[in-house]
N, C-alpha and C positions, 0 to 999 in steps of 0.2 A: 417219915414225914408225909403228910397228905396235903396236897395243894389243890384248891378248887378255884375256878374262875367263873365269873358270871358276866355276860355281855348282853346288851340290848341295842336294837336298831329298828328303824322303820323301813329299811331296805328289804327287798324281796328275797335275798339270798346271801350266803357267805359268812354269816356271823359266827358260826361254829369255828371257822378258821382263826378268827381273832381270839376266841376263848382258848383254843388249843395252843396258839402261839403264846398267849399270856402265861399259861401253865408251864410251857416249855422254858420260857425265859426265866420264870421264877425258880424252876428246878435247877437250871444252869447257874443261877445266882447263888443258890444254897450250895451247890457243888463247889463253886469258886471260893466261897467263904470257908468251906470245910476241908478243902483239898490238902491243906498243910497237915491235917490230922490223919486223913485216910484217902489216898488217891484211888483206892479200889472200889469206891462207892459206885452204885449202879442207879441210873435213872430208868424207870420202867413203868409200864402200864399207863401211859398217857392215852386217855380215851374220852370220847364224848359220852356223857351220861344221859343227857336229854336236851331237846330243843323244841321250840314251838314255832309255828308259822313257816314262812319261806316257801320257795318254789315247790319243794317236795313234801310239805306239811310237817306235822309233828313227829318226833322220834323220842323213844325212851328205851334205854338199854335194859334188856331182860335180866341180866346178871351183873349188877354193878360191882 
């Protein structure tokens, strides 16, 4: 399962945390729905792929 989140704000900083939180909550929801079938599921590789703007400028992961 691949989960992606997109977020937008006019604030100067912090939006990536909202996007990462959204992905984490979605992954936990999938786990909760599927745990009766397989409790050994693993949630991994939650990462920021890219962002624009903000205090430190733009970012794009080199190896998504």
